[in-house]
N, C-alpha and C positions, 0 to 999 in steps of 0.2 A: 071125295072128303074122308080126311082119317076118322071122321065120327060115325063113320057109317060102319066102320071095322069095331072101331073103341067105344062100348057103350059105357050110358052114365055108370052101369055097375062096374065095369073094367077100369074105370078112371077111379071109382071110390076105392078099390082092392089097392090103386097102384097109389095114389096120393096117403091112404090107411100106412102102407111100405114106406114110404117116404118119413112119413111123421112117427114111424115107430124107429126107422133108424137114426134120425137126426136128434131122437131122445139121449143118446147115448156119445152124441159125437158133436163137434162143432163143427164139423164138415156139412155143407149144403149142396143139396143132390136135386137135380131139375129131370125132369124126362119132355122130350119134344117129338111129337110124331107130324111128319109129313105124308104124303102121298110117294111123292118121285123126288129122285137125288139124281141130277144128270151129271155130276163129276163125281170125283173119289169120297168114299163116305166119309173120311176123317178131314177130307178138306172142309167138305162142307157141316161136318159135327164142328169144326172151328169156328166155321161163320156163323151159328146158330149161337154156340160159345161166347161169344165176342156180342152178337145182337141181345142177348139175354143179360149180358152185364155181367157175367159168372165170374170173370176175371179179376171183377172188384170187390172179392171178400176178402177180409183183413189179413187171412193167413194163406191166400190162395190156395183154398180147400174145397173147391167146388168139383161136381162131378157129372155129368151130363150122360144121359143116354139116350142116344138119337135112334130113331126109329124111319124109314124110307117104307113105308107099308107096300105100294105096289112093286115099287121098285127091289122089295126083299134085299133092304141093306140096313145095317145096323153098324153102331159104334156107341162104345163108352166112351169118354174122354175126361179125364183129369188133370185139374189144373195145377201148376208150379210145386205148388207146396207139397201137393199128394204125391205127385209123380217121384218127388226127390227122396221119398219113406217107402212107397208100399214095395215089395218084393219084386225079383223080377217075374214076368209072365203073368201078372194081375190081373191085368186088362184084358187079356188074352184068354184066360181061364173063365173068368165071366163072360167074356162074348160067345167061347163057346157053349156056356150053359144056355145063355139066351136061347142063340139059334136053334140050340136042339129044342128047345122047349117049341121055339116058333113056329119051327118045323111042324110039328104037331097043333100047331093055333090055338094054341095056348097064352096068349099076348100076355094077358094080364098077372097070370100065374108066376108064368116065365120071368117078367120084368120085376113083380114084388121079391120073388127069392134072389134073385140079382143085388135088388135094392137093398134088400137085407144084409147079403154077403159084402156088399161095400161098405154099406154102415157097420158091421165086425169089423171091416178091417179098419177104417177111418177112426172106429173107436181106440184102437190102440195107439195113435199118432195125435189124433186130435179129440180127446176125450172132451165132453160136455164141461162146461164152466160153471155151470150152476143157473138157475133162473135170472139172476141179477147179471151176472156177468155174459152170460150167452145172450144173443139177439138171432132172431131169426134172420136172416142177410139177404136171402133168397126166397120167394115165393114157394109154396111146396106142391101149387095146381098144376095139372100138364097143361102143357100148351101145344097149339096146333097151328100148321098151315106156314106163313111165311111170317117169322118173329120181328124182320124190319118192318113191316107194316103196323099201323096203330092199331092192334087187336090186344082188346083187355085180354084175352085167353093166352097172351106169350108174355 
């Protein structure tokens, strides 16, 4: 279970980074952990993205950080609205940063740094519209396991 590796303290660090990043942008960020990924990591991240309904944001500005811990696989996936505006190699740069931190087993620190980086970029293109206009369209909590199952943490 990913929760054996990701402690409640790690989860709190990750959620705090999501909340911090989302205070400056209308973009929506999710983090999902699984133990294994038996297919291409981007294909699996795309499946999880859909299962978490991340494609349903008004501005198509969702970002998923997908991690398969035991398989040592990571992907960051942005929705169409984001991919249309971020600079070339943006996701690859974030991936390289995260992988370097993961190799040192700095899971929560690496993710938090990457989430803040993504949030800064999103702020440029999807600024926060204010408390009355900008609603949190996706939950900020970290999800674990198979998101297609009826799981309150998904």
